[in-house]
N, C-alpha and C positions, 0 to 999 in steps of 0.2 A: 504492500499501500504507500501511496506516495505521501510525503509529509504535508499535509496543509500550508498553503503560504502567507503570511500574514502582512500587514502593511500598519504605518501608524500616520492617521491624519494629519498634514499638515498646513490646510487650508481648507476652511468651509464654506468659503465666501459662495454665497447661492443656495446653499444646503443647511442652513441653520437648524434644522429640526433634523436633518438625517444624518449627520455627521459631527462629531465634536473633533475640537483641535486635539492631538498629546493621544487619541483613543487609540487601541488597535482593533482592525477590523480584518476577517479573513476574505481571503482573494477567490473567489469560484474562477475555475480555468473556464476561459473562452478565448478561443484563437481568431473570432472575428473581432474581438473586442479588442484586442493587443494591437491588429491591426490598424484600427481608428486611433491607435493614441490612446488607448481606457482600458481600465479595471472593471471588472465585475465585482462588486463589493458587498456583503452583506451588512444590511445600515442598521442604523437604530429601529428602526420597522421591523429587523429581523427578514427581511427580503432582498434579495439580490437585485443591485442595480447598476447599470454603469455609469462610473465617473472617468473625468480625464485624470492619468496614470500623475500627472503634475501636483497631484493635490496630495500625492501620498510619498512616503519613503517605505521600501521594501524592508523586511527583518528578516533574518533568519534565526528561527528558534529550533530548541533541540524539539524531537518528537513526541516525550512525555508532555513539555510546555502546551505543544500545540494541542495533544490532546486534551488537558486540563483545561485549555480556552474554550476548546470547543465546547467539552462537556458543560461548563459554567454560563455559556452563551445558550445553551438548549435550556437550565435551570429559568433563569431571568424570563 
């Protein structure tokens, strides 16, 4: 199983209700979004949406951390 990717939000301009600066978000793999310069991210609504990749910084997290973050997000 591939380790899920995470990003930290650096800019939420235009998406104040959907994204929080400094918060980690899980990336949903989407090659079409990447071709358009974006990412598909699970945001504050718990749904995945397309956002400009410049709004985020990618993070490398160990698999155990990734699984913990996913488990916690499903509880909320």
